[in-house]
N, C-alpha and C positions, 0 to 999 in steps of 0.2 A: 411286028417285030419277029425276028427269027427265034428259034428255040435255043440258039447257042447261049450258054450261060456266060455271063459277063462277071468275072470275079472282081472284087474291090479289095484294096489293101487297107483302107481306112474309111471311117465315116466322119462327117462333119456335123457337129451339133449346132443347130440354130435355135438358141434360147431367146425367143422373141419377147423381150421386155422393154417397155418404153423407157426412154432415158430419164424422164422425171420420176419414174418408179424404181430406178436401178438401185440407188442408195438404200432406200427402204427395204427392197428385196434382199440385198446383201446382208444388211444388219439383221433382218428377221431370220434369214437362214442361219447365220452365225449364232444368233441367240438360241434358236431351236436346237441346233446341233450341240451347243455347250450345255444347255439344260438337259437334253437327252443323255449325253455322255455322263454328266455328273450324277443324275438321278439313277440311271441304270447301273452305273459302276458302283455306286454306293450300295444299291440293293444286292448286287452280286457279292461284294465284300462282306456285308453283314451276314448273309446267308451262309457263306463259306466259314467265317471265323466263329460264329455263334453256334455251339453244339445244340442249343435249345431249338434252333430253327431247322434242324435236320429231320424234317418230316415231309410227307407228300406235298402238302399245300405250298410250303416254302420252296421245295425243289421246283415245283411248277413255276412259281413266281420268279425264281432265279433263272430258269430256262427262258422264260419270256423276256427277262431283262437282257440276256445274251443276244437273243434274236433281234430285239429292238436296237441294241447298240450296233450290232453288225449291219443291220438294215440301213440305219442312218449313215453309218460310215461309208457304205457302199454307194450312196446317192449324193449326199449333201456336199462333201469335199469336191466332187467332180463338178457340181453345179457352181460352187464358189469359184473354182478354177476358170470355168467358162466365163463367168460374169466379171471376175476381177482381172484376169490375165489374158482373156480372149483365147484360152486353150481349147479351141473348138475341135481339133482333130483327135480322133480316137482310133487306134489301130483295130483292125477287124476282130482279132482274138479277144482283147480286153473288152471290146464292145459286147460281144457275145457273152463273155463272162459276167459283165455287169447286169445285163438283162436276165441272165440265168439266175443270178443271186437274188434279184428283185422277185422273180416268180417263185424261186425255191423258198425264200424267207417268208413271202406272203402265204404260200401254201402251208408251210410249217406253223406260222402264227395262227392261221385259221383253224388248223387241226388242234393246236394247243389251247386256244380259247374255248373250243368245244369240250375238250377234256377237263379244263378247269371248271367249266359250268357244271359238267357231270359230277365232278369231285365235290363241289359245293352242294349240289343236290343230294348226294349220298350223305354228306356230313349233317345236313339240316333235317332231311326226311328220315334217314335211317341212322341216327347217331350211335346206336348200340352196335350195329353191324359194321359201321364205318372202319374201325381199326383193323378188322379182319379182312376187309376188301381192299382198302387203300393202303397197301404195304409199300415199302420202298422198292421192292422187287417189281411190283406192278407199275410204279412210277417210271422206272428205267425201261420197262418193256413198252410202255406207252410212248416214251420219248424215242425209242428205237423205231417203233411203228410210224411215228410222226415223220421221221427221216426217210423211211422206206416209201411212205405215201407221197411225200413231196418229190422225191427223185423219180418215182414211177410216172407221175403226172407231168413232170418237167421234161422227161426224155423225148416225147414226141415233139415238143416245141423246139428242142435243140436240133432234132433231125430235120424238121421242116425249115428251120432257119438256115441250115447249111444248103438247102436246096434253092433258096431264093437267089435270083439273078438281078442285078441292078444296072440296067442299060440306059436309064434316063438320068439318074442323079444318085449321089451318095450322101446328100444332105438330109439329115433327120430333123424335122421341124419340132424339136423337143430338147429339153435340157439334159437328158441322159438317155442311154440306149434302151430301146423298148421294142418288143416284138410287133406290137400293132403298127407302130410307125414304120418299121422295116417292111411290113406287108404293103402299106400304103405307097411307099416309094419304089417298091420293086416292080419289075415287069413280068413276074411270074403269076399267071392267073390260074390258081388252083383252089377250088372251093373247099378242099380239105382243110386249108389253113384257118379260114374263118369258122368253119364248122367245128374244128377242134377248140377254138377259142370260146365259142358260145356254149358248146356242150360241157366242157370242163368247168366253165364259170357257173352254169346252172347246177351242176352236181356238187361242186365244192362250195360255191358261194351260198346257194339257197339251202343246201344240205347242212352246212355248218351253222348257218344262221338259224335254221329250224331247230337244231339241237340246243343251241344257246337259249332261244326263246322258250322252248318247251321246258328246259331245266329250270330257268329262272321263274317261269310261271308256276311250276310246282313249288318252288321255294316261297313265292309270294303267297300261295294258298296256305302253306305251312306257317308263314309269318302272321297271317290273319288270325291264327288260333292262339297267338301269344296274348296272354292277358295283360301284360304290362304295356302301357302306352309308349313308354320310352323304348322298350324292346321293339315294338312295331316300327317306331320312327327310325331307329337304327337300321333295322332290317330293310325297310323300304328305301332308305337313303343309300345303302350299299347296293341294292339291286338296281336302283335307277342309274347310279354312276357306272356300274359294270355294263349295263345295257347300253349306256351312252357310248362307251368305248367300242363295244361290239358293233353298234350301227355305224359309228365313224369309220371303222375298219372295213366292214362288209359292203355297205351301200354304195360308196363311191367306186369301189372296185367292180361290183356287180354291174353298175350302170356303164362304166367306161369300157369294160371288157365284153359285156354281153351285147350291147347295141351294135358295135362294129361287126360282131359275128353274125348279126341278122341283116347286115348291109347298111345300117344307119351310121353314117360317118359324122362324128362330132367335130366341131371346130377345134383347131389346135389349142385355143385358149381354154375352152371348156374341158377338153381332155386333160390338159396340163393341171388344171385346178383340181379335178376329181382325183387323179392319181396322186398328186402331191399331198392332198388332204389325207388320203388313205395311208400313204407311206410315211409321212412326217409327223402328223398330229398324234396318232396313237402311241408311238414310241416315247413321245414327250409326256403324254398324259398317263401312261400305264404305271410308272412308279408312283405317281400321286394317287391314282385310283386304287391300285392293288396293293401298294406297299406302305406308303407314308401315312396312310390312314389306319394302318395296323399297329396295335399297341406294342406287340413284340418287336417289330422292326423299328418303330420309333424309339423304343427304349434301347435297342441295340445300337442304333445310330448315335444316340446321346452318349452311351458308354464309350463308343468308339471315338467320338469327338473329344470327350473329356479325358480320355486316356485310362479310364477304369477298365480293368480286365473282367471279362465275362466269367462267371463261376462255371466251371465245367460240370457236366452231368455226372453224378456219382455212378460208378459202375456196380 
């Protein structure tokens, strides 16, 4: 092929799902989306309206709920439109925007999960020093750094995406716009693209996962020192569920993004399953794991649903 760049005005999404599984897939996606929206929106509302929840831990939980809700809204409605109405054509600009949001929100959530793990580590291992370290100012600074971090890593992807030329096809064998599939269908052969993918996945994926595992490991060691059997059970139950969400988020993304970077091309079906698990399951599970098992949030939701007003904090 010549080096002349071939510009495309749109991409065509080819969401390959067998006809006998189409109804189940649509119902499952709609269910996941509604549960995700309801759960995360409820968390955001109670964190905002209840002054008792205006502290670092709940600010992080509220921020996670916002990321999860936006992430699901960025992906699932487009998939439903493709499956229900055969709306497969996506203009070039919105396609780049969608994959940018997927990467940006994934990076932000990975950073936030690491910060939340460190926050719990400080609260459990250094309870006396925790109030002086985990201030509201520190929370907003970490959220600002989270956005700077995500934008800094996303920027090279956007630059490389605009360099891709598509001289064979503009059909993306996927249910939504994605950088890896764009590379696979493009006729631009530049090793920098896959090198960027593998290197950033190793640094952000394994780095964030290592922080989470290390923090929760220290928490488990502290939990072993608890004399109460009930206290140990609650601590281990909390750590197990938190680590489950962390692994559900990190492992599929690490596998799906790192292997193509090393030249291992996954089948379309395997890649779809891995990324969909990482993008759709944690946002649905996070309100249950991080919020609805929390006594303060459960009581706030009960007061919100029954119409009882939350007593404001005395000044």
